[in-house]
N, C-alpha and C positions, 0 to 999 in steps of 0.2 A: 506496500498500499505506499505511494507517493505523499510525498507534501500539500498534493494539489487537490487529492483526492482527499487529506482527512482536511483539508480548508473546507469544503465542499461538504463535507460528514458534515463540521463541529457545522457551517450555514443551516444544514438544513436540521443537528440543534436548534437552534435558534430557533425556527420555524416555528420547530413538533413544541419547543416550551411554552411559543404565544398560543396554538395551539391547544396545550393544557391548559394553560389559563384559561382560557378561555371556558374548556367541557370543567376547568375544575366548580367556576363558577358556578357553571349551570346545576351540577351534579357530585359536584368533590365534598367532603368529612372539613365543612366549617368549622367544626369543633380542634380541628387538628393546630389551627393558628390561632394566636392568642394579640388581641388590638396593635400592639409593636412590633412581632415577629410572624411573614403571613410562610405558610408553609402551601406549597404549592406540585402536586405530585411530578414527577416527569419519567420518563421513562431511561434506563440505563442505557451509556452508547456505550456496547460490547468492543473493545479494545480490540488489533489483530495478537495474535497467541501462535510463539511455534507450537511446530508438531515434530515430533520425529517421524523421519520416513519409513513408511510399513517394512520395506525391504531392508532395516535394519534392525535385525534380532538379536544385535549386538554387539561390544568393542570393547577395548584395552581399557581397560582397570573397571572391569565392569563384572560382577557378578553370577550365582545366579538366582541371588535375593536381591539383586540391585538391578538386571532387567526392567526398566520400562517396556507399558504393553506400547499395542501397538498403535497409535493414534495417542496417547499421552503425552496433555502439554507438556512441557519443555517446564522444570518447577516442581510439577504439581507432583507430591508423593501417591505410591501406586496403591489402589484398594487394598486396605484389609480382610481377613474373612473378617465375618460380622458386619461389615460399614454396610451391605446392602444384602437382606437377607429376604426381598422378594415381600415382606412386610411390612413395607413402609405406604404413606399415607398415597392412595389414589391421584394421578393427575387432575387439576385445578379443587382439588380441599380446597384445599389456601393459597394465601399468596405463594407465586410462582421468583420472585423479588425480581420482579423486570419492573419494579417501580422502586424510585427511592423522594425522597422529599429535598426540593429546593428551595430555602430559605432565605427570602426577602422581605427588606424591608419596605414600610409604604411607602417611601418615596418611588423605589424604584419600581413595587404595583403599581402606581399610579401610571409613572414612564411607559409600562408593559402596555397596561390598558388603554393608555391615549394611543399607541401606538395600533392595537388591534383593535379596537369601535373606530379611529380617525377620529378620535376630539380634538378639539385644541383652546379647552377649558386656562385664560392665564386669570390667573387670583389677581387680584387688585389688592394696594398696600393702603392703611390707612396712614397708622401714624410713622413714622418719619424717630424709626431709631439712629441712625448715620450719615454721613455724609461722606465720603468721598470724591475722590480725585477720577475724574476721565480726559480722553480726549484731549489736545488743546487745540477748542474748537473754535476759543472765544478771543473776542480782541480786545489790548487792554492801549493805552495809547501811553505806556510807561514800563518799566520794565527790564533784566536784564539783556544784555546784548546777545546773550545766549539763545532769547526766546524771541530777536528780531526777526520779523516775519518780511524776508528781502526778497522776496520773490513776490509779494505783494505789492512793496515797498518798489521796485525797478515795474511792474505791469501802470504803476502810476505816473510812473515819471515817462517813463514811456507815450503814456495817452498823453499828456503831458507836452513833448515832444513833436508830437503828432498834431497836436494843436495848433505850436506856437510857430511851427518852419515856419518857412514857401521856399519860395525857389530867389533867391540875392540873385543870381545871376542874371536874371528875364528884368528886375527893376531897375540891375546895371546898366542892361540896354538901355531902358526907358527913359536913364539920366542921359542918355546922348541922344535922344531927338533934339530938333531944333527949335531955340529957343521955350522951350522949355522950362517950368519953376518948378521947386522943390513943393512945393505945395500941392501944383497939379500932379507927379510921382505920389505925392501922399492921400490925394483923394481918389484918387484911380483905385491901388492899392485900397483901401480902404470901400469900394464898391466890391472890390473883390472879395473882397470877407479876407481879407491877408490882418495877419498879425502882425505888421510894421510897424513902429514910432516916427514920427515927424524926424526924432533926432535921428532915427538909421539911416531918414532917406537923405535930409543936408549933408550926413559924414560920405553918405556914395555920391550925390551930386556932385562934392566938393572932392572927392577923389578922381572925378574923367576928365582923360587929359585932355589940353584943349585940344589937340588936335582931331581929337574924337569926337568932341560933340558937332551936332549938326551932321553925326552920319546916318540918323532918319529924320524925313520929314513930317511923321506924326505916328502918332501910336498904334493905329493901324497897321503902321505899316511894319515896322516893331512884331505886332501880333503875326502876321500873313508870314515874316521870314524865320524867326526866331522860336522853338520848341520849349513850350512850355514843361517842367518835372515836375511832377506830384511828389512830396513826400517823401509818400511809398518808395518811389523809383531810383532816387537820391538814397534811400537806405537799402534798396537791394544793391548798389552800385558801388555804392562807399564804406556799409556797412553802415554799422553804428557807431559813434566814439562816444558819443561824449551824450548820458540821455538826466537830466534838469529835473534831480531829487529837490525836497525843501521837507523842513520839520515834518508841514502836519502827513505827508506819507509815512512816516512810523509808525510802524505798529504793531506789539509785543502779543505773541499769544499766550494764553495763560487757559488751563487745564476747567475742562464743565464741568461744574459741581454736579455730581449725582447721588440724590435721596435715596438709598437704601430705606425704603418703608416694610416694615412688620406686618407679615398677611397675616391677618387673626380670624379665626375661622369660626361662629357655632353654631353648631346642628341640632335639630329641635326632630327627635324622632321621634313619633305620635304616634301608638300603632293599638286596635281596637281590642278586646279581651272582652267584649264579650260575648254571651253562650254558644252565638252561632259561628263562634273559630272556631273551628274544629280543628283538628292535625294536619292537617295538609294544607290548611290554611296558614296557619300559625310553620307552619313549615316554609313559605313563598315569601312570606316576612323577609321571616332571617336569609334568607337564602338570597334576597336581594336588599334589604342594608345590612347584609354585614363590609359585601364590597364598598357601598358608598363612603359605610363611615374609616373603610382602608384605603379610598383612594383624596378622598379630604383632609384626610391625617394627612398624607404623602406628599399634599400641592400645596400645604398652608404651613407655614411658620410655628403655627400657633392656634388651634383647633382641640377645642372642646364640645364636649356634649350631652344634651339630655333629656333624658329620656322619659316618656311620659307615657302610661298605659290610660286607660279611658274603656266604662261602660255607658253607663249616665252620667256616671261619674267620673273624674281625671282628677290624679296621682302624679304625680315625678316619684321615678324608678332609677333604678341603680341596673345598668347596661345588665350587667346576670339577669336580675330579676324581668330586664325588660322583653329576654329572648327566651323568659321558660315561661312566665307569666300564666296562670289560665284561670280568668273568673268564667262570670255568666252574666243573669239578667237581662236588661234592655240596652240600645245605644242610643245616644248623644255626642254626635264629634263634634259640636259645639265647645261642648268644655273642655276637651282638650286645646281645642285653639284660646279658650279663655285664660288657664293656664299659663298656655306659652307666650302670652300676649303679656300675663305677668314675670314670668321668670326670666323675658327677654330684655328689661326693665334692665338688671346688671348688663348688658351688653348693647351700649350705645350705638345706633344705626351708624353715627360717626364714625366711630375705631372700628367696628366690627364688619366685616362677610358673616351673611348669614344664609343660612338655607333653614325650612322649615318642610319635610320631609311628613309625611304620612302615610298609613295600612291599613288595608281591610275589608270585606267584603261587599265595602257600597252601600249594606246597609244599615236606613241612621233612620229617626223617626224622624214624623210627619212634619214638612216645612223646616225641617234645623237646617238642611243643606242649602235656602235660599236666605229667610229670612236673620240666623244669624253665622253659617260658615261662611260664606261668599266674605258676607262687608266684615265680618273680622280676617278672615285673609288682603283683603282689599284697605285694612287698619295696618295691619301689621309691615313694614317694611322690610322687603330682603330682597335677598339675591337670585333667589329662586324659590315657588312655593311647588309642591310636588306628591300630587299623592295616585299611589297606585292601587288598585284593585286587584282583591286576588280572590280568584271561586274559578275554583278545578275545575268545576262541570258548567262552566258556560253561567251569562248572569240570569241569578236569581228573577224571582217576577218583583220583586221590591227592591233590588239591587238598586239603586239610579243614581249615589248620590256622585258617584266619575261622568257622570253622563250630563249630571249636571251645571257637573264644574264644568265640561268640558263646551254645553252649549252657551255658558255663560260668558269666560272671557277666550272659549273659540280656540282652533287649535295653533294656530300661526302667534297666540301671548308668548313674548319675549320673556318671561317671568314666572310662568305656569306650567305644569308639564300635569299631564296625565297618563298613567299609563297602564295596563292591562298584563296582567300574570296570570293565565289558566295553568300553567304548567313549568316546568322547570327550564322548557328549549324558548320558555320566552323571557328570562330571568337577563341574560347579555344586554336582547333588543330594550327590555326596561330603562335600562342604565345606561343606554345608548341614548333612548327618548330624556330622559330627566338631565344628563349631565349636558348635554346636545344643545339647551332648550335657550340655558340661560344667558339674557341678554346682558344688555351694558349697565352697569348701576347706575341704580337711580341719583335725582339730584341730593344735595343734602342740603 
């Protein structure tokens, strides 16, 4: 196996690991992972092994007891009596060791999920925690010589040269026109927008030899017989011997000050624990919410989580209780949003990114969604509100909460997402629907 084959194989392994990630989210044992350490099962990469040639039945230094069996990998001990007596496990009874767990931190998990789902969530910082120097892109009028922007200064001087230069030889020829005066030469030059001074014209006029005066009968004759040369033509012919710099052209580069902002996030997870939430529904809630927790933990510098359980009433619970709690009774989803609104007072919208995720089977008390939940969602500022309906058997007759939200906010809302999870295969699509919905931050 050559190096190129090895590289290709490990590239394939990377793709397989990403596939393992998606499969793990849908069907894996999420209990293998903890909030700060995620364990993804990956297929073991079989490394090449050397084997003895089948024609080699012995050799120098090999005794009867030390002779390897045909096909035995080099360095592997020979089977001994009793190692395989035929009473072992049947194939497939236990794991065959074809998987190991790859451990990743939430930040790596978030990056992998971004690539897998094609997400582009860019957390927004709130509070400035550090200012550092960036590239030298800003300019000031003073500074050390080492930071002088010479390129800019040269360009400014060159622009001035192009503006101030004129065809001196042509004006000297004008000074040779019969009976012309320096004032007439100056007026003609001004009419042609040539940046010449009266003093220069007078000096050029005085320098004309007496024998050359009257060489031309008129300015028109000079224009017909003497070719004028532009500044650009002169530069191409002679090059640039002098660039007129001025003090005002000097600019000194200094680094742009970049603000590093702390990316705080608070995630409110709400779940229905009423009597209608059977085991399969609860499992789908866990399978959806757990990767969301990992993802946002990896995306933000400081992530805090609030867990709320509710039936007809709502109460705050720990993370462990959130995924294992069972209750009973009726359902009033607004009670959870009322508690969320109260708890979020500790996380001001000016300093915190906020996510409010809720999940349940969409069954709610009469008119509660329209009269209380929707107004509360509109009152609670957040980067994103999301509701995940978990109905393994499809919509029940009275499971209308998700549909009412979707009808009110619309499918294209930038800060409200509604997803439907009827089975494990829907989980990754639901996660994508939720995380790809977040729009721009609201004005503070």
